[in-house]
C-alpha positions in Angstrom: 102.1 97.1 131.2 104.0 94.3 129.4 105.7 91.8 132.0 108.7 92.1 129.8 109.8 94.8 127.4 108.3 94.3 124.1 110.9 94.4 121.3 111.3 97.8 119.1 112.1 97.2 115.5 113.9 100.7 115.7 116.6 99.3 118.1 118.7 98.2 115.2 118.5 101.4 113.1 119.4 103.4 116.5 122.4 101.0 117.3 123.6 101.7 113.6 123.2 105.4 113.4 125.3 105.3 116.8 128.0 104.3 114.8 127.6 106.3 111.8 126.5 109.7 113.3 127.5 112.1 115.8 123.9 112.9 117.0 120.8 110.7 117.0 117.8 112.3 117.4 114.7 110.1 118.1 111.2 112.0 117.8 107.7 110.9 118.0 104.7 111.3 120.2 104.8 111.2 124.1 104.9 108.0 125.9 105.5 105.5 123.1 108.8 104.4 124.6 111.5 106.4 123.4 113.1 107.0 126.9 112.7 103.1 127.6 114.6 102.5 124.3 117.5 104.6 125.0 117.7 103.8 128.9 116.8 99.9 129.1 117.3 98.4 126.2 120.8 100.1 125.2 121.7 100.2 128.8 124.3 102.9 127.9 125.0 106.6 128.4 124.6 109.7 130.6 121.2 110.3 130.9 119.5 113.6 131.7 115.8 114.9 131.0 114.7 118.3 130.6 111.1 117.6 132.1 113.2 118.3 135.4 112.5 122.3 135.5 115.7 122.7 137.5 117.8 120.8 134.8 116.0 123.0 132.1 116.4 126.1 134.0 120.2 125.3 134.1 120.4 124.4 130.5 118.6 127.7 129.2 120.9 129.8 131.6 124.2 128.5 130.2 123.8 125.8 127.6 127.1 125.5 126.5 128.6 125.4 130.1 126.2 122.6 131.0 126.6 120.3 127.7 130.6 120.8 127.8 130.3 119.4 131.7 127.9 116.9 130.9 129.9 115.6 127.9 133.1 115.5 130.1 131.1 113.4 132.8 129.8 111.0 130.4 133.4 110.2 128.8 133.2 108.0 125.9 129.2 107.1 126.3 126.5 108.8 124.6 125.1 111.7 126.3 121.3 111.4 126.3 119.0 114.0 126.8 115.1 113.5 127.2 112.6 115.7 126.0 115.3 117.7 124.1 112.6 119.9 122.6 111.8 121.7 125.7 115.0 124.0 125.5 115.2 126.7 122.8 119.4 127.2 123.1 120.2 123.4 123.1 120.9 122.6 119.2 123.4 125.7 118.7 125.1 124.4 122.1 125.4 120.6 120.4 126.5 122.0 117.2 129.6 123.7 118.8 130.5 120.4 120.7 130.1 118.3 117.5 132.1 120.6 115.5 135.0 120.2 117.6 134.7 116.6 118.1 134.5 113.9 115.5 133.7 111.1 117.5 130.4 109.3 116.3 127.7 108.4 118.9 128.4 111.5 121.2 124.4 112.6 121.7 121.1 111.0 121.6 118.2 113.3 121.9 114.7 112.1 122.6 111.6 114.5 122.0 108.3 114.7 120.8 109.3 117.1 118.1 112.4 118.0 116.3 114.9 120.2 118.4 116.8 121.2 115.0 113.9 123.5 113.9 116.2 126.4 113.0 117.2 126.3 109.3 120.8 127.6 109.9 121.7 124.8 112.7 120.1 122.0 110.7 121.9 122.8 107.5 125.2 123.5 109.2 124.7 119.9 110.7 124.0 118.1 107.8 125.7 115.0 107.8 126.0 114.9 111.4 122.4 114.3 112.7 120.5 111.2 112.3 116.8 111.8 112.8 114.6 109.0 113.6 110.7 108.4 114.1 109.5 106.5 116.8 105.9 105.7 116.7 103.4 103.6 118.8 104.1 99.8 118.8 103.2 98.3 115.6 101.1 94.8 115.4 104.4 92.9 114.8 106.1 94.3 118.0 102.9 93.6 120.2 103.1 90.0 118.6 107.1 89.8 119.0 107.5 89.3 115.4 109.6 90.8 112.6 108.8 93.7 110.8 106.1 93.7 108.2 107.9 93.3 105.0 104.7 93.2 102.9 106.1 96.0 100.2 109.2 94.0 99.6 107.1 90.9 99.2 104.6 92.5 96.9 107.2 94.1 94.4 108.9 90.7 93.8 109.7 89.8 90.4 108.2 88.9 87.9 105.2 88.8 90.4 104.6 87.9 94.0 103.3 84.6 95.1 101.4 83.4 98.2 103.7 80.7 98.8 106.5 83.2 99.6 104.3 84.8 102.2 104.4 84.0 105.9 101.3 82.4 107.0 99.3 84.5 108.9 97.7 83.5 112.1 94.1 83.0 112.3 92.3 85.8 114.4 88.7 86.2 114.8 86.8 89.6 114.0 86.6 90.2 117.6 90.3 89.8 117.7 90.9 92.4 115.1 88.5 94.7 116.5 90.3 94.5 120.1 93.7 95.2 118.4 92.4 98.4 116.8 90.7 99.5 120.0 93.7 99.1 122.0 96.2 101.1 120.2 99.8 100.8 120.4 100.8 103.0 123.3 102.8 100.5 125.7 101.4 101.7 129.2 97.9 102.1 128.0 96.9 99.4 125.7 96.3 96.6 128.2 94.2 98.7 130.7 90.7 97.9 130.7 88.1 99.5 128.3 87.1 102.5 130.4 90.4 103.2 132.0 92.6 102.8 128.8 89.6 105.2 126.7 90.0 107.7 129.9 94.0 107.5 129.9 94.1 107.9 126.3 91.6 111.2 126.6 93.9 112.5 129.1 97.1 111.8 127.0 95.6 114.3 124.4 94.8 117.0 126.7 98.7 116.6 128.0 99.8 117.1 124.4 97.6 120.2 123.9 98.6 121.6 127.3 102.5 120.8 127.2 103.7 119.8 123.8 101.7 122.2 121.7 103.3 124.8 124.1 106.8 124.0 123.3 106.3 124.9 119.5 103.7 127.6 119.7 101.6 129.9 122.2 98.1 128.7 121.4 95.4 131.6 122.5 92.3 128.9 122.4 93.5 125.7 123.7 89.9 124.5 123.4 89.8 124.9 119.9 93.0 123.0 119.4 91.6 120.2 121.6 88.2 120.5 119.5 90.5 120.1 116.1 92.0 116.9 117.5 88.2 115.7 117.9 87.2 116.4 114.5 90.4 115.0 113.1 89.5 111.6 115.3 86.2 111.8 113.7 87.5 112.2 110.0 90.7 110.2 110.2 90.9 108.3 106.8 89.1 111.0 105.1 90.3 114.1 102.8 91.1 116.9 104.7 88.9 119.7 104.1 90.8 123.0 106.1 87.8 125.4 105.3 85.2 123.0 106.7 87.1 122.5 109.9 87.7 126.0 110.6 84.3 126.9 110.1 83.0 124.1 112.8 85.8 125.0 115.3 85.4 128.9 114.9 88.9 129.8 113.8 90.5 131.0 110.6 91.6 129.0 107.8 95.5 130.0 108.7 94.9 129.3 112.3 93.9 125.5 111.3 96.6 125.5 108.8 99.2 126.3 111.7 97.6 124.0 114.0 97.6 121.2 111.8 101.4 122.1 111.1 102.2 121.9 114.8 100.2 118.3 115.4 102.1 116.7 112.4 105.7 117.8 113.8 104.3 116.5 117.1 103.6 113.0 114.8 100.0 112.9 116.3 98.5 112.9 112.8 100.1 112.5 109.4 98.7 114.0 106.1 98.5 111.2 103.4 99.1 113.4 99.9 97.2 112.6 97.1 99.1 110.5 94.2 98.7 112.4 90.8 98.8 110.7 87.4 99.4 114.0 85.9 96.4 114.0 83.6 95.1 117.7 84.4 91.7 117.7 86.3 91.4 114.2 86.8 92.7 113.2 90.0 91.4 114.7 93.2 94.5 116.4 94.8 93.2 116.8 98.5 95.1 115.0 101.3 93.9 112.3 103.9 94.6 112.7 107.6 95.3 109.9 109.9 95.5 109.8 113.4 98.8 108.3 114.7 97.0 105.8 116.4 93.5 103.7 116.5 93.4 103.7 120.2 93.4 107.3 120.3 90.7 107.5 117.6 88.5 105.3 119.5 88.7 106.9 123.0 88.0 110.4 121.1 85.0 108.9 119.4 83.9 106.6 122.3 84.0 103.6 120.2 83.8 100.3 122.0 83.4 96.5 120.6 79.7 97.2 120.6 80.3 100.2 118.3 81.3 97.5 115.5 78.3 95.0 116.0 76.6 93.5 113.0 73.6 96.0 112.9 76.4 99.2 114.0 77.4 101.5 111.1 79.9 99.7 109.0 81.5 102.9 107.7 83.0 103.7 111.3 84.8 100.5 111.3 86.2 101.0 107.8 87.5 104.3 108.8 89.4 103.0 111.8 90.8 99.8 110.0 92.2 102.0 107.3 94.0 104.1 109.7 95.2 101.2 111.4 96.8 99.7 108.0 98.0 103.0 107.1 100.0 103.6 110.4 101.5 99.7 110.1 102.6 100.6 106.6 104.4 103.9 107.9 105.9 102.1 110.6 107.1 99.3 108.1 108.9 101.6 105.6 112.4 101.8 107.2 112.5 98.2 107.1 112.0 97.5 103.5 114.7 97.0 101.0 113.5 99.7 98.7 112.4 103.3 99.3 108.7 103.5 99.4 106.2 106.8 99.4 102.8 106.7 100.7 99.8 108.1 98.8 96.1 107.8 98.4 94.3 108.1 95.0 90.8 109.2 93.8 89.5 110.1 90.4 86.9 112.7 89.7 84.4 109.8 88.8 84.5 108.3 92.0 87.0 105.8 91.8 89.3 105.4 94.6 92.2 103.5 96.1 92.9 103.8 100.2 96.6 103.8 100.0 99.2 103.6 97.3 102.8 102.6 98.1 105.2 103.8 95.2 108.9 102.8 94.7 110.7 103.4 91.3 107.8 102.4 88.4 106.1 99.9 91.0 102.9 100.6 92.7 101.2 98.3 95.5 97.7 99.7 96.0 95.8 98.6 98.9 92.3 98.7 99.7 90.0 98.0 103.0 87.4 95.2 103.7 86.0 95.2 107.2 84.6 92.2 107.0 85.8 88.4 106.7 84.7 87.7 103.2 86.2 89.3 100.2 85.2 88.8 96.4 86.3 89.8 92.8 84.2 93.2 93.2 86.3 94.4 95.9 89.1 94.7 93.4 87.2 96.8 90.8 89.1 99.9 91.6 92.5 98.6 91.5 91.5 96.6 88.5 90.4 99.7 86.5 93.3 101.5 87.8 96.1 99.4 86.4 94.1 98.4 83.2 92.5 101.3 82.0 93.4 104.1 84.6 96.8 106.1 85.3 98.5 102.7 86.4 98.6 101.0 83.3 102.1 102.1 82.5 103.3 100.7 85.9 103.9 97.5 87.5 100.7 97.6 89.9 100.0 95.1 92.7 96.5 95.3 94.0 96.0 94.0 97.8 92.6 94.1 99.5 93.2 94.0 103.5 90.2 92.0 105.1 89.2 90.5 108.4 89.5 86.8 107.6 92.4 84.5 108.2 93.7 83.4 104.6 95.5 84.6 102.2 93.8 84.4 98.7 94.8 85.2 95.2 92.3 86.7 92.6 94.4 86.5 89.3 97.9 87.8 88.5 99.2 90.4 91.1 96.0 90.6 93.1 95.7 89.5 96.3 93.0 89.7 99.6 95.5 89.0 102.9 94.3 89.0 106.4 95.2 91.8 108.7 97.1 89.5 110.7 99.5 89.3 107.7 101.1 92.6 109.3 102.6 90.4 112.0 103.3 87.2 110.2 107.0 87.8 109.4 109.7 85.9 111.4 111.6 88.1 114.2 115.1 89.1 112.7 
């Protein structure tokens, strides 16, 4: 565990939300640091946890009475309710309170899934609840740096310049691999290799046994567990639901339900396909990414030896792609513009790992699991923006590689070291 608390970039957004909304709802995977953020970094509020079975039983028996009493006891500081998703009756009780009281920052809820899943309650609380998603530590948070504002830099007009990008620190290939293997869970990432992998596997078991059960009744928990293993094996690949169902031995609707639950628990995300509108030319299946490469490595039993020079290069490429996807996902709230992430694949085999889109600008990211890069690595990005569906867009192409120097390969084409994601100064 870290000697001192690592900075969480969500803190500023949380403080701003407390000033502007009545209920702040922080969702994210178990053990990413939600409770630490609200208890130790904010150091305000009255705290209860629904992981305590007695507290949960009292809340379910008389939610309105319990909430009224706790709010009165809290006075003018927020009432913090941890593991809020465990109560089925909490959301309506909170709605009644905030309907009557207009003060901002009345509640902070934390949990692995959104307590406001009831459509009626969610609609009636529109404008009164701010939901924030907290994910595992980013590379920038681990290195105590500011959010990765690579998208802001890439979209500068008339075009981005390397001199405006912070100089990234040199990292060896092995150093990068260790970062991918460690993952972003604060209490797990610094453990010795075997202990870390065991903890990550136990973590996944806990999610299946506890968090999934809060959302649905799973008749075959072993099927859910095997599904997660299959997602880990296919991270950064297109999602074939039919194939997964055949391998695991359950029907397609069940697989779809399980995938929805894992998405709600922020254990995985589906990266949609970007489409050009040219009928029949774009492949439209989403890609799947697990939330953390430490979990991927543990479930696939990947170690440093798995990425030696004579090992399968595809394994490192997929893990690197998931790592970059997750870094970009964590960085989105901190960009000036609103960005959406996609992937793209053409029926003739051309593909781009990740596309970030805002207005009429696209930033395309390709991965190179090597310390060397050349112009051939940009061939899909170049075709996309000159002869392909990006020709009507402002397209910037970036190859992320395991070297140590930012390089330019022509107008709006750049090779950036992975360490660029933790090169920006702290705010």
